[in-house]
C-alpha positions in Angstrom: -4.9 5.4 4.0 -8.0 3.2 3.4 -7.7 -0.5 3.9 -10.0 -2.0 1.3 -9.3 -5.7 1.7 -7.3 -7.6 4.4 -6.4 -11.3 4.1 -5.5 -13.2 7.2 -4.9 -16.9 7.7 -6.8 -19.3 10.0 -6.6 -22.9 11.1 -10.3 -23.2 11.3 -12.6 -21.7 8.7 -15.8 -22.9 10.3 -15.0 -21.6 13.8 -14.2 -18.2 12.4 -17.2 -18.3 10.2 -19.5 -18.9 13.1 -17.9 -16.3 15.3 -17.8 -13.4 12.9 -21.3 -14.1 11.4 -23.2 -15.3 14.5 -21.4 -13.6 17.4 -20.5 -10.3 15.8 -23.2 -10.3 13.2 -21.1 -9.5 10.2 -22.3 -10.3 6.7 -20.7 -13.2 4.9 -19.8 -12.1 1.4 -18.2 -15.3 0.2 -17.6 -18.8 1.7 -15.8 -22.0 0.6 -13.9 -24.7 2.4 -10.7 -22.7 2.0 -11.8 -19.1 2.4 -14.5 -17.0 4.0 -15.0 -13.2 3.5 -16.9 -10.7 5.7 -17.9 -7.1 5.1 -16.4 -5.0 7.9 -17.8 -1.5 7.0 -15.7 -0.3 4.1 -13.3 -3.2 4.3 -13.5 -6.8 3.1 -12.0 -9.2 5.6 -10.8 -12.6 4.2 -9.8 -15.6 6.2 -7.9 -18.2 4.2 -7.2 -21.7 5.6 -3.6 -22.5 6.5 -2.5 -25.3 8.8 0.4 -23.2 10.3 -1.6 -19.9 10.8 -0.5 -17.9 13.9 -2.4 -15.0 15.6 -2.7 -11.4 14.5 -3.6 -8.0 16.0 -6.0 -5.8 14.0 -8.3 -2.9 14.8 -11.7 -1.7 13.5 -12.8 1.9 13.6 -16.2 2.6 15.3 -17.9 6.0 15.6 -16.1 8.5 17.9 -18.9 8.6 20.5 -19.7 4.8 20.7 -17.1 3.2 23.0 -19.5 2.9 25.9 -22.3 1.4 23.8 -19.8 -0.8 22.0 -18.5 -2.2 25.4 -22.1 -3.0 26.5 -22.9 -4.6 23.2 -19.7 -6.7 23.1 -19.8 -7.8 26.8 -23.0 -9.8 26.1 -21.1 -11.7 23.3 -17.4 -12.0 24.3 -15.1 -11.5 27.2 -13.2 -8.2 27.3 -9.4 -8.1 27.3 -8.6 -5.7 30.1 -5.7 -3.6 31.2 -5.9 -4.2 35.0 -9.5 -3.3 35.7 -9.9 -1.1 32.7 -12.3 -2.4 30.0 -12.1 0.8 27.9 -8.5 1.9 27.3 -7.9 5.7 27.0 -5.2 6.5 24.5 -4.9 10.1 25.3 -2.0 10.8 23.0 -4.1 9.5 20.1 -7.4 11.1 21.4 -9.0 7.6 21.1 -10.6 5.0 23.3 -10.4 1.3 22.6 -11.8 -2.1 23.6 -10.1 -5.4 23.0 -11.3 -9.0 22.6 -10.2 -12.4 21.1 -11.7 -14.0 18.1 -11.7 -17.8 17.7 -8.0 -17.9 16.6 -6.9 -15.8 19.6 -6.4 -12.9 17.2 -6.5 -9.7 19.3 -9.3 -7.6 17.8 -9.7 -3.9 18.8 -12.7 -1.6 18.4 -11.4 1.9 18.5 -13.3 5.2 18.7 -11.0 8.0 17.3 -12.3 11.3 18.5 -10.3 13.3 15.9 -12.4 11.7 13.1 -15.5 13.4 14.4 -17.7 10.6 12.9 -20.2 10.5 15.7 -23.4 8.4 15.1 -26.9 8.6 16.6 -27.6 5.0 15.6 -27.8 2.2 18.1 -24.5 0.3 18.3 -24.3 -2.9 16.3 -22.2 -4.6 13.5 -23.2 -1.8 11.1 -21.2 0.6 13.3 -18.0 -1.2 12.3 -16.7 1.4 9.9 -13.5 0.0 8.5 -10.4 -2.0 9.5 -8.0 0.7 10.5 -4.9 -1.2 11.9 -2.9 -4.3 11.1 -0.1 -5.5 13.3 3.4 -5.9 11.7 5.8 -7.7 14.1 9.3 -7.4 12.7 12.9 -7.2 13.7 13.6 -4.2 11.4 10.9 -1.5 11.7 13.1 1.0 9.8 13.2 -1.3 6.8 9.4 -1.8 6.8 8.9 2.0 6.9 11.4 2.5 4.2 9.6 0.1 1.8 6.1 1.4 2.6 7.1 5.1 2.4 9.3 4.6 -0.6 6.4 3.3 -2.7 3.3 5.1 -1.2 4.9 8.1 0.5 3.0 7.4 3.7 4.4 8.9 7.0 4.9 7.9 10.6 1.8 8.6 12.7 3.5 7.9 16.0 6.7 6.3 17.3 10.0 5.6 15.8 12.4 2.8 14.7 13.0 1.3 18.2 10.2 -0.8 19.5 7.0 0.8 18.1 6.0 2.7 15.0 2.5 3.4 13.7 2.7 4.2 9.9 -0.2 5.8 8.0 -3.2 7.8 9.4 -6.3 7.3 11.6 -8.2 5.5 8.8 -5.4 3.0 8.2 -2.2 2.2 10.2 0.6 -0.4 10.0 1.3 -1.1 13.7 5.0 -2.1 13.6 6.6 -3.5 16.8 10.0 -5.1 17.4 8.9 -8.6 18.0 12.1 -9.5 19.9 11.4 -6.8 22.6 7.7 -6.1 22.6 4.5 -8.1 22.9 0.9 -7.3 22.1 -1.1 -5.0 24.3 -3.1 -5.5 26.5 -2.5 -9.3 26.9 1.3 -9.5 26.6 0.7 -12.2 24.0 3.7 -13.2 21.8 3.7 -11.1 18.5 4.0 -13.6 15.7 5.2 -12.4 12.3 2.0 -13.7 10.8 1.7 -13.5 7.0 -1.0 -11.2 5.6 -2.1 -9.4 2.4 -4.0 -6.2 1.9 -5.3 -3.9 -0.7 -5.3 -0.2 0.2 -5.9 3.2 -1.3 -3.6 6.1 -0.6 -3.7 9.5 -2.3 -6.2 8.1 -4.9 -3.9 5.2 -5.9 -4.5 1.5 -5.1 -1.7 -0.8 -3.8 -1.3 -4.4 -2.9 0.8 -5.1 0.2 2.1 -8.5 1.2 3.8 -9.4 4.4 5.5 -12.8 4.1 8.2 -14.3 6.3 8.9 -10.9 7.8 9.4 -9.4 4.3 7.0 -6.7 3.1 6.3 -6.0 -0.5 4.2 -3.2 -2.1 2.9 -3.1 -5.7 0.8 -0.5 -7.4 -2.5 -1.8 -9.0 -3.7 -0.6 -12.3 -7.4 0.1 -11.6 -7.8 2.0 -8.3 -11.2 2.1 -6.7 -12.0 5.7 -6.0 
């Protein structure tokens, strides 16, 4: 599953613009008073203005061998969100290592090196090593219903978890991270998981889809002209 575009909401376009372009060094693709778009590897990340925006969790894939370099690079720009003393989190079950930080809206952003993808790089770490957005958090009170809708239209499968408190749906290139927002908070900060609205365009099995999460309801629609 490839997330081609992700639209999130922000209360401060200018603050996010400065952070993603100046601190992280990402290219601005489009900017207006109401929206700003960045190129994050193969994904377009859009922030739209909304007075009532609440925080998100999302993840960005980096090369499988770059977690140490990424940590060093990031620490000169932003505080690391730790688990105890651990700055790099070892997800052994996923064969992956991750680093977390806040952006200007207190969105929890994750850089994750997935060893199974075997996408090692010999290049020096920088924003060009952000490969694609690979996760979007979906806080809900009905994980099974979210899975039923996503799977029913796109035939995607559970990557990890179940219908209790946690379920990752998709694959290592793109995952919906569903948590029961009444019983679980975001790792590693224990921040409240808001059911924040988002939209995305993704490609799965050669077909393109539009997904909208709005007021805890998820909708999926096929698009006519998939980008292949």
